[in-house]
N, C-alpha and C positions, 0 to 999 in steps of 0.2 A: 831387345827383340824377343818375340814370343817363341823363339825356337826351342826353348827349354821348358815351355809351359806344361808339358806332360809330366814333369817331375812333381808339380804341385807345391803348395806352400805348407810348411809345418808351423802350426801356430799354437802357443801355449795360452793359458787363460790370460785375461786382460791385465791382471795384477802383476804378471811377471813379464820379463822381456820377450818380445816376439822373436820367433825363430826364423832364420833364413834357410834356404835350401842347403843341404849338406854339400860342401864343395867337393868332397870325395865322389859323390854320385855324379856331379857334373863332369868331373875329370874322367870318370869311367865311361861316360858317353862318347868320349873322344878317343878311346883306345880301340884301334881297328881290330875287329875280330876276323875280318876277311872271309865272312861267310855270306854268300849270295842269298838273297831272299827267295828267288826262283829263277828259272831259266829265262823268263820273259824280261827280267831286269838284272842282267849279269853285273851291272855296275853298282848295284845296291849292296851295302855292307851292313849286316844286322848289328844294331846296338849303337851305331854312331849318330851324332847330332845331325839334324836336317841340313845345316849349311855345309857340313862335310860331305853329305850325300850328293849335293849339287856339284861339288868339286869332282867327285868320282865320276859323275855323269859327263862333265866336260872332258875329263881325261879319256873317258871311254870313246867320246865322239872323235877326239883327235886321233886316237890309236886305231879304233876298229869300226867306228860308226859311219860306214860308207854312205848309207842311204840318207842319214841326217846331214852329212857333209854335202851331199849332192843338192838337197833341198835348200840348204843355207847358201850354197853357191849360186843357185838360181835367183834367190832373193837379192843378192848383191850385184847382179848383172846390171850394167848401166849406171852404177853409182861409183863414187870415188873409192869404195872398198872392194870393187870388182877384183876377184882373184886373190883376196887377202883373208880367206877363211881362217887360216891358222892364227893370223894376227888378231882377228876379232875374238876368237875363242880364248886365246891366251890373255887378252886384255880383260875379257869377262871374268876369267879366273882370278886375276889380280885384284880387280876392283871389287868383286863380290867378297873375296876373303878379307880385304881391307875394311869394308863396311861392317862385316860381322866381327872382326877382331877388335875394332874400336869399341863396339858395344860391350863385348866380352871383357875387355880390359877394365872398363869402368865398373862392371858388375862384380868381377872377381875382386877388385880392390875393396869394394864394400863388404864382400864376404870376409876378406882377410881382416878388415878393420873391426867387424863385428866380433869375430872369434878372438882377436887380440883384446878387444874391450872386455869380453867375458873373462878371459884369463887375467886381465889386470884389475878386475873388480870394479869396472866403471858403473856409474849410476844407471838405473833402469831407464831414466829419461834419455840418456845419451845413446844407449843401446837401441831404444825404440826409434830414436831419430834416424839412426843408421838403417834400421829396418824399413822405415817409411820411404827412405831414399831408394833402397833396393826394390821395394814393392813397386814404386812408380816406374823405375827403370825396367823392371821385369815385365810390366804390362804395356810397354811401348809396342805399338803395332809393327809387325815385320815390314809391311809396305812402307810405313812412315820412315823407318830407318834407312831402307834401301833407296827410297826416293830422295831423302835428304843427302845421301852420299852420291846421288846422281847415277846409281846403278839402274834405277827405274825412272821413267819420265815423270816430272812433278805435275805436269798439266793433266795427266790422266787420273789423278787421285785427289780427292778433297782433303788434303792434309794442310796443317798450319792455317786452318780457317777456324775462327772462333766466333761464337754467337753471344749476344746479350739476351738471356732468357728472361722473358717478362712473366713474373709471378702473378697469376690471376686469381681473383676470388671466384672464378667459375661462371660469372654472369655474362662475359663477352669473349669474343675470339681475340687472343693475344696477337700483337704485332711481332713480326720476326725481324731481328736485326742480325746481320752477319758481315764480317770483315776479315781480311787477312790478319794474322796474329800481330803483325807490326802495326797496322792501322788501329787495331783494337786497343793497343796500348795507349793511343791518343784519345780514343773516343769512348771506350767502354770501362775504363778503370773505375773503381768505386769512388763515388763523389761526382762523377761526370753526369751531365744532363744532355740528352739528345732528343731530336724531334723525329716523329714518325706518325703518319696519319693525322697530322694537324695537332698532335698532343706532345707533351714533354714527358720523357721517361728518365728516372734517376737510377743510376747504378749504385748498388749498396754492398756488393760482395762478390764472392767467387763460388762457382758451382763446385760441388764435391761429388764423390761417388763412393758408395759403400762396397768395398771389396769382399771377396768370399771369406776373408779372415776377420771381418768386422771392423776394419780400419777405414777411416774417412780420408780419402786421398784427394788433394787439390791440384797437384801437379808435381813436376820434378823440381827439386831444390838444387841450386848450384851456388858456388861461391866465386866472386870476381876478385882477382888480385891485381895490384898495380905495383911495379917496382920503381926505384928511383931513376932508372934509365928510361922509363916510359912504357915498358912492355906491359901488356894486359892479357890475362888468360883466365879461364874458368876451370874449376874442379868440381867433382860431384861430392867431395867431402873436404872438410877443413884440412889445411896443410899443417904438418908438424914442424917442417923446416921453414923458418922465416927468411927464405931467400928465393930469388927469381929462378924459375926452372929454365929460363932461356939464357940469361947472362950471369946469374949468380949474385946480382946486386941485392941489397937489402930492400925490403918492401917499403913503399912510400906511405902506406896507410894500412889499417886493419882491413880484413876481408869485408866485402859487400855481399850481404845475403840476398840471393835472387830466388824467385819462384817463377817457373814457366807454367802458367795455368793450362791444364789439360782439357777441361770441360767448358771453359769460357766464363763469362761474368753473369751477374744476375741482379734484377731489381728485387725489391722487398714487397711481400704481400701487404704489408702495413703502409706502404707508400704508393698508392695507385696513381696512374698517370693523370696529369691535369691538362686543362685546355690552355694553359699559359704557354706562350710560344718562346720560351727561353731556352738557350742552349749554352752549355758550359763544359769546358775541358779542364781536367785536373792535371796539374804537373806538365812537364815538357818531356816528350819522348826523345831521348838521345840515342843516336845510332853510332855505335863504336865500330869503326871500319878498319882503319889501317893496321892496328895491332892484331886484328883477327883474320887478316888475309892469309889463307892457308895455301893458296895456289901460287905458282910462279907466273910472272907476267908473260903473256903470249904475244904482246906487241908493245912497242915503246916508241915515243916520238920526242924529240928535243925542241921542236918548233910546233906550237899548237895554237890554233885560232889566231894566227898572225903574230904571236908573241915569241920572239927569239928567247930561248932559255926556259920556256914553259914546258916542264917535263911531264909527259903523260904516259901512264902505264895502264894497259888493259889486263885485268885479271879475270879469268874464267873460273867458275866454281869457287868463288870467294865466300867466306863465312863471316857473317855480320851478327852483332848482338845489339838489340834495342832494349832500352831500360826506361822505366818511368818510376821516379822516386817520390811521387806524391806532390801535393800542393806546396809544401814547405821544404821539399827535397830532403826530408828525414826518413823517407820510407813510409810504409803502411803498417798498421796494426791489423792482424788477421785472427779472427775467432776460429779456433780449430774445431769447434762443435757445429757451427752452422754455416761458416764461410763469410759472415759479416766482416767488412773491412772499412777502414777510414784512414785518412792521411795523418801521420804523426806530426805534431805541431812543434816539437822541440827535439833537441838531440838527447835529452834525458829519456828515461823510460816512462814518463807520465803518459797515460793513455789519453787519447783525444776525446773531445766532447762534440757531439753532433746535435746542433740546434738545441742546446741546453741539456741534452741527455748524455750523461757520462757513458763511455764505451762499455763499462762493466754492467750497465743496466739496459743494454740493447735487447730488442726482441729478436727471435729467430727470423731469418729472411724469408723462409718458406713455411707453409702450413698455417693453420688457424690458431696456433697456440698464443694466447695473450700474455703468458707468463714470461718473465725475463729468461734469457737463454742460460745464464749462469746461476747456479745454486749459491747459497750463502757461503762465502769463503772460497769459492771456486774462481780460478783465473786461467782459462784455457785460451791462451793468446800467444802469438809470435809477434814480436816487435821489430820495427825498422826493417821490414821486408820490402824489397824492391821488385815490382812486377817486371818481367822480361820476356823477350821472344827472340828466337834464333831465326836467321834468314840466310839462305844460300842462293847466290845469284851471280851474275856477271857485273863487274865493277870497273869503273874508269877512275883512277886516282890521278889528280893533278897537283903538281908541286910548284909553288910560286917562289921558291927560295932564290932562284937565279934571275928573277924578273924584278929588278929593283924598283921600277916604276909602280908596281902593284903592291909593294911591301909596306903598306899602311893598313891598319885594321879596316877602315871604311872602304878603301878601294878594293881590297882583297875580297871582302864579303860581298860588296856590290858586284864585282866581276863574277863571283860564284853564282849568284842568283840570276844575273843577266845571262850567263852561259846556260843555266838550267832552262830558262824560258826559251832562249834562242834555239837550243837543241830540240825541244819539243816542236817548235814551229818549223824548224828545218826538216824534221822527220815526219811532219804532219800527223802528230799523235797528241793525245791529251797529256798535259804536263804531268799528271799524276802517274803516268806510265813509266816515268823516270823519276827517281827519288834523289834528293840532295842531302848530303851530310856535311855541315860546316862546323862541327863541334870543335875541331882543332883550331880553326881560325877564330871562332868566338872566344875560346879560352886562351888563345895565343900560345898554345903549346907547340905549334909548328905552322908552316905556311901551306899545309896540304888540305885539300877538300876532295870529296868523292861524289861521283854520279853513279848510280846503279839502277839496274832494271827492277822495277817494283814487283814484277811477277816472280814468284819463287821459282828458282831454277834458271832464271834468265829468259829474256824474250828476243835478244839480238839487237836491241836498240842502241846500247852503248858501243857494241861492236861495230855497228854501222856508222856510229858517230865518229869514231876515230878514223874511219876510211874517208869520211866527208869533212874532215876538220878544216880543209882549206876554205870551205864555204861559211865557216862559223863567224869570221870577223865581220862580214857584211850583215849576217843575221843578228849579231849582238848589237851592231849600230842601229839596225831597224827597230829592235826592241827598245833601245834607249831613246831614239828620236821620235818614232812613230810618224808625226807630221809636224809642220811648222808651228801650228797653234799649240800643240802639246809641248814642243821644244821651248817655246817662249814662257809657258806658265808653270811647268813642273820643275822644281829645283832639286828635290831629293828623291822622291818616289811617289807614285800614285797607282791607282787601279789599272791604268792603261799601260803601265810599263813594268815596274818591279814589285809592286805591292800585291802579295798573295798571302794565303794563310800561313805558308811556310816561311815567309820573310817578315812577318809581322813583328816577331821578337827582335830581329836585327833593326827594323825601323824604329821601334821604341827605344832601342839603345843608341840611336843616332849613327848606325853603321851602314846606312844606304845613302849613296851620293851619286845619283844619276848623272847630273851635269858634269861632275868632276871626272867620272870615268869616260863619258863621251868625249870631253875635251882632250883627255889623254890619248884616246884611240885616234882621234882626228889629227892630233899633233904628230903621232907616230906615223900615221899614213902619209902625212905631208912630207915628213923627213924621208921616208922610204921612196916616195915618188920623186922627190928632189934629187 
């Protein structure tokens, strides 16, 4: 959060490790001097951090702010919060402090790691990597952090929206592309080709930004860890303890390097759009849901969509992580000079080749420079980097563990996609307004799958769905049957029932069985009626 930006960055010359803000100066900001700025603002304490000042203001409102309390009370009249001013203010204090504390904990940890690295004599490259992390975290907008923690409404601010910037030679007006960060992982990652204005545009890299310290920043780096018990979590710096922070189990694999692009993706000036109408996506975006659910379930059902034992839990304010690991699932190689990126082709460190041109001989993605980006002997690259996006929303998790009839891979995956389409039709919304994650079913790590609101912050669709779950059984049958002609001719899936861009992968793996699921539901209904 930018609450500390008035400290400024201390930066040495490029050949020595970058400096981070002095932690002692940060701590000094939080020592209350208890000196009011002026009589008009008696709650203001000189020298304290801005987020602490807000807490002083709320405490002042509770204790002596009669006029403010009166106006707040008038706003709450006729709402479920009528007469609950103190509870509203108290909740605001808790949630605001929690949002700020989460950012501070990550930033202070980087400060401590940098200082320890200096004391231990770590290489400049490692110290600079910690510095880049701290820089990116430091420059995160205050509104973004508060909205992600749901202290502010997400719909009021254009956060977590990323663009594909079209590099132009200046002869024509560029086309604008923009998606949520999660959708951008599927459509905009380097190597993807998308259509706009009748032409095809190829993404070739990530946009960067020159900070006031001269550093080129692409986004926030994080590290994903998985333990043998199946827990997953992220850290802003590599762990030194090779054990799960949740259960203490050993790690199942080495860390996965992530980058959350801050400024979006970019085409290359040397690859202008063509009139060919081809479209291509690179890699598969996986949404990791269950292990990242941070909230407690607000509602739970043991009978859902007509299936006894189908356990459904509604989570509000759930944290999700979306990842794209490239065309071969070995991550991407990212040039740290210009932002050019391409999918790694092997698990080794061999750099990829794009259309016969080795990665090390690529041209800068922007500008008119016809020379290669790297000088002789230079190698400014990060290997095996996975593009990622974080998503906070409302989520409905369904567990088929106790539904024996659905515990086959094909029936479980078919049921998930049928439920997804049926839910959208029941709520009379576009199917893209609700997203589906079947990663655990596809990989057979559990019998769980998740439906969640596509809009950041949640839109209330999955919450309404759990209230209308009794209507889902007939809605699912309608999706599967459609009409007698379709029922006679469609065996596994088609465009009229289950086949969508999201289910194409399951179809290619033979995991869609329309007629099998429909027969199962009809048999169960017959038994229940009998």
